[in-house]
N, C-alpha and C positions, 0 to 999 in steps of 0.2 A: 794523465796528470800525476806527477810523482807524489808519493805519500811520505809521511813521517812515521818512523817507528815510535812506540810509546816512549815518552820522555823518561830519562833516568837522571837521578840526582848525583852529581859529582861535586863534592864540596858545596859551595853556595850556588852552583850552576844547575839548571835543569836543561838537559841536552836532548833535543829531538833529532836523531840522525835520519838521513834519507833512506827510503825504502823504494827500490825500483820494482817495476812490474814483474820481472822474472823472479825476483826473490819473494815477492808477495805470492805468486803462484806456488812457489816451493813451500812457503809456510802454510798455505792452504792444504797442500798434499800431506804435510806432516801432521796437521791438526786432525784430518779425517782418516789417516791411515791406521789400519789395525795391525800392520806389519811393522814392528819396531825396527827391524833391520833395514827395510825399505825406507822408512822415515829418516833413519840416520844417514843413509846413502844420499838421500835428497838434500839433507841439511849440509852434508860435507861438500856436495857438488856446488851449492850456492856459496858457501863460505869461502871456497877457493878463489872466487872472483868477486867477492863482495866484502871489502874491508869494513864498510859501515856496519853491516850485519855482524861481522866478527867482533868489532869494537863494542857494539851494543850488547852482544852476548857476554863478553868478558865483564862489562860493567854490571850487567844484571846478576851475574854469578858471583860478583865480588871476588874474582880470581886473583888472590894476592900472591899465589905461587904460579910459576910458569906452567902453561898447559899447551898441548899440541892441538892441531886442527882436528884430529880424530877425536880427542877427548872433548873438545869444545862442541863438535857436532853431536856426540852422544848426549852431552848435557843439554844442548839446545832441543834435541828431539824429545827428551824426557820431560823438560820443564817448560816447553813452549806455551802450553795452555795457561800455565800459572803466570808467565811473564807477559804474555801478549794481551794486555789490558789497557785500552784507551780510556780517556775521560768519557763520561756519559754525554755523548753528542752524536748527532746523526752522521753517517758516513760522509755525505756530501759536504757537510759543514767542515768535517775534519780534512777532507781532501783539498779544500780551498786554501789551507794554511801551508803553502808549498813554495818557499822562497828559493828552492834549489834549481839550479841550471842543469838539466840532464846532460848537456855536452860537457860541462865542467866535472860533473860526477863521473862520466865515462873516462875523462882524462885522468882523474885521480885513481880510478879503479885500474886503469891500464898501467899506470906508473907503479901502483902497488903490486900488481900481478908480476910485473917485470922484476921488481926488487925481490919478491918472494921466490921467483924462479932462480935468481942468481945468488940468494943467501943460503946460509947453512941451516937456518931455522925458518921454515915456511911461514909460521904465524908472525914472528917478529919482522920478517921481510914484508909480509902482506900489510902490516900496520906501520910501515916505516914512515908514512906521512899522516899519522893519526892526528897530529896537531892541525893539519889542514882540513880534515874531515870535521873536527870539532869546531874550527873557526867558521866553516860553512854552516854548521848546524846552529850556532848562536849568532851568526851575522857579523862577527868581528874577530880579529886575532885575540887569542887568549894570552893573559899575562903568565909570567913564569910560575907564580904561585898557583894560578888556576890550572895550569898544565900539570903541576905536581900533584894536585888533588884529583885531577881527572884521569890521569894515565897511571896504571899500576907501575910500581917501581921497577919490577922485573922487565917491563916492556920499555920504560923510559930510559933504563940504563944501557939498552942495546946501543952499539956504536953506530947505528944508522942515523942517529941524531934526531930521534923522535921529539925530544923535549924542546920544540919551538923553532927548529931550524927550517928554513925554506928549502925545498928540494927542486932541482931541475930535472923534470921527468925526461928531458931529452938526453941527459947524461946516462940514463939507465939503459940496460939492454932492451931490445924490442920485445914488448909483451905479446903474448898470444892474443889473437883477435877475439877469443871467447869472452874476455873481460868486457870489451867494448860492445859486443853483440848482446851480452847479458844486460848491460845497463841501458842500452838503447831500445831494447825490445818493448813492444807495446802489447798489453794483454787486456781483453775486455772483462776478464774475471778478476783481475787484481783488485779492483775497487770493492769487491765483495768481502775482502779479508776482515776489516773491522767488525762488520755485522756478523759474519760467521764466527769470528773469535768470541764475540759477545754471547752469541747463542750457545756455543760450545761450553763457555764458562757457566752459563745458566743451567745447561743440561748436566754438567758435572756437579754443580751445587745441588740440583734436584736429586740426582742419584745418591749423593752422600746423605742427604736428608732422608731419603727413602730407606737407605740401609740402616741409619740410626733408628728410625721409627720401627723398622722391622725387627731389629735386634731388641729394642725396648719391649715390643709386644711379645716376642718369644720369651724373654726373661720374665715378664709379668705372668704369662701363662704357666711357665715352669714354677714360679713362686706359688701360684694358686694351687697347682698340683701338689707341690711339696707340703703346703700348709694343710690341704685336705688329707693327704696321706699321713701327715704327722698326727692329725686329730683322730683319724680312723684306725691307724695301724699301731701307733705307739702304745695305746692302752692294751691291746692284746699282747704286744711284744713285752710290755712290762709284766703282764700276768705270767707269760711263759718264762721270762727270766727269773721272776720272783719264785715261781714254783720250782724251777730247776735248782735255784740256790737253796731253797728250803729242803728239798730232797737230798741235795748234795751234803748238807750239814750232818744228816743222820745216816748217810750211806757208807758202808764199810767195804763193799766189794770194789776192788780196783777198776775192773772193766766198766761197771756201772757208773763209777765216779767219773771216769774219762768221758763217758757218753753224756752225762749230765753237764759236765764242764763245757763240752762242745756245744750243747744246746744253748747254754747261757751265753757263750761267746758269740754264736751266730745271731742270737737275738739282739745283742748289743751292736753287732756289725750292721744289721738292718737299720737299727735306730741311728747309727752314725751316718749311714748312707742318706737317710732322709734329712738329717741335719746338714750334711754337706750340700745337698741339693738346694736347701733354703739359703745356705751361705752363698752358693754360686749365683742364685737368682736375685738375691737382695742382700749383698754384703753390708755389714755395718760401716758407717762412715769412719775412715781412719782418724784416730786421735793422734794428731801430728805433734811430734817433739823433735828435738835435735837428736838424731840417731846415728851412732857410729856403725856404719855398715860393715866395717872390718870386724867389729866385735860380734855383730850378728853372724857373720860367716864363721868366726872362731867357735861360737856357741853351737852352731849347727854341726860343724865338723867334729867337735868334741862329742856330741851326742851320737854321731854315726860311726865314730872311729872303731868301736868294738865290732859292730856289725860288718864294717868293711874289712877288718882284719880277719874275721872268720872266712871271708871269701877271697882272701889274699889280694885285696884291692888297696892300693896306696892312695891316701888323700893328701893333697898339698894345697897350701894357701900362699898367695902372693898379694901384697898390699902396697899401693902407692904411699910413699911417705910425704907428710906435709913439710913445710919449711923448717920446722923444728925436728924433723925426723921421727915424729911420734907414731907414724904408721896408722893414720886414721883417715877415713873418708866420711864426711858428715853430710846427711841429707835430712830434710824435713819429712818424716814418715812415722808410721805406726810400728813400733818395734816388734810387737807381738805378731802383727800381720806379716811383716817382712820375714820374720822367723819361719812362719808357716809356708810362705811362698818359696823361700830358698830351700827349706827342708824338702819340699815336694820335688824340686828340680834335682837335688842331690840324690834322693831316693830313686828317682827315675833313672839317673845315671848309673847307680849301683845295680839296679835291676837290669839295665841294658847290658852292662858288662858281664854280669853273672858271676864271674870269677877270674882272677889273674889279670888285673888291669890297673889303670891309673885315672884318677879324677883330679883335675886342676881347677881350683877356684881362684879367680883374680878379682880384686876390688880396686877400682881406679877412678880417677877424675878424667873427664873428657870435655871437649867443646863441641856441642851439637852444631850441625850445619845450619846456620841462620845468619841473618844480617840485622844487628851484630851477632857474632857467635854467642850461644847461651851455654853456661857451664852446666854440667850434668854429672851424675855419679853412675857407675856401671858395676854390676856384678856379673862376671863371666864364668860359666861352668862348662868346662871342656872335658869330655870323656873319650876313651879310645875303644869304645864298644863297636857294635856292628853297624852303627849309623841308622839313618831313617830313610825308608823308601818313599818315593813321591806319594803313593797311595796313603801311607800312614801319615805323612806330613800334613795332608789336607784336613785330617780329623784330629790332629794332635791335641787340641785344647777343647774338643767336644766332650761334654759330660757323658759318662757311661761307655765311652769308646775304649776298647782294649786292643792294643796292638802287641799283645804279649809275645806273639811269635817273633816280633822285632824288638821286644823288650821295652815297648813304649806305651804311654797313654793309659795306664791302668786306673780305672775308676775316676775319682774326682781330683786326684792330686794335681795334675797340670791344669785342669780347669779352674780350680781354686786359685792356683798361682796366677793365671792369666787375669782373673777377676780382681785379685788384690792389686796387681801391678797397674792395670788400667784404671782402677779406682783411685790410685795415687797420681794419675796423670802421666804414667810412664808407659813403656811398651816392652814387649819381649820379641827379640829377633832370634831366629833359629837358622843355623847353617849346618848342613850335613851332606856328606857323600856316602852312599851305601858302602859299607866295608871299611870306612875311614873315620868312624867316630862321629860325634855331634857336638855342637857348641850352642848353648843357650845364653843369651845376653839380655839381662835386665837393665834398662836405662831409666833412671829417675831424674826429674828436674830437681835442682837444688836451690 
């Protein structure tokens, strides 16, 4: 018995497109496959002969720009678990809601496959009769306004006449029999898809919850360690630093003065390390105000410019201009904390280069991938240093990790940065190829 894919909202319509057994089996393989390449190949194989699945994926992705079948198969394989959510009902109850005629579905699939084979764009050809698939799904022909809301403009503008014209499949070239075989196949395992998708979604939610709980416990344990260390170690450190300063005040011998100054500096360094550990484990809540991230970047680069010049490293800043050309990107954030976070990434970039290089900081507005798209602010720090090896990349934001041989991850700098950004509801993305520099991107919701 033919199933429905989870309904998608198109304008005022809720459309439940048909799902044949062969495509249901493919989706099962994608859901349980640990091989991303194999999952994408399975998705592509089904999409080539399943216009309903292709139309559903385009609607779920809100693909407002033209995409290819290969791009759509990659997106489907990556986001299937997120998209494949049916209403909370038993699988057999769901399967009874099937007004689709399998023979009619096979006819439409074969006509679409023929058009795809004869057209210059395989996806537009495959969906040349998208209006008929939608009419079958809702049980009636769609009006012109409904079609405009339901079908992306780039697809409806194709000269195949998608926007509501009836098509005579007999006028099209003979389609490969693979399309008809695909739609007429019967599988005893296809009915398991809704239940397995539900169980996979629950498993994913449990894994995410476990990861959050594990991270919270690790941070709590680190905070208790830092608090205990602060109580037990800071007092003797204070005594050491105080005695060194007292002796330094009356010391005339240059060599002894250097030794005492070093003792004092190292005592303060140990104190700062404990403070950084406490900040990482339990950072203060950000005091959010309207912050000009471009000005934060200017302040950081001004602070580091002298140090960069000593190493012959050029610092550059690029900022998106607003409508008035003022060159500002505003976000709700804690200005002091964002200064600390950006300073850590920029110092990391300078240390990575060592000498004779370039660091580019870009502040810009973007739209995050969502439905509807959500505005965000980004600070991108790009350096032309040695890059980051995969081994270092895995530990990049770990406290106390030092990848000094790669110029990365010294002490708590990047760890503090990660905690500050995530505490603001943002994220840090890292892109790097060894030998070709690295790029850190801070993304903050606005």
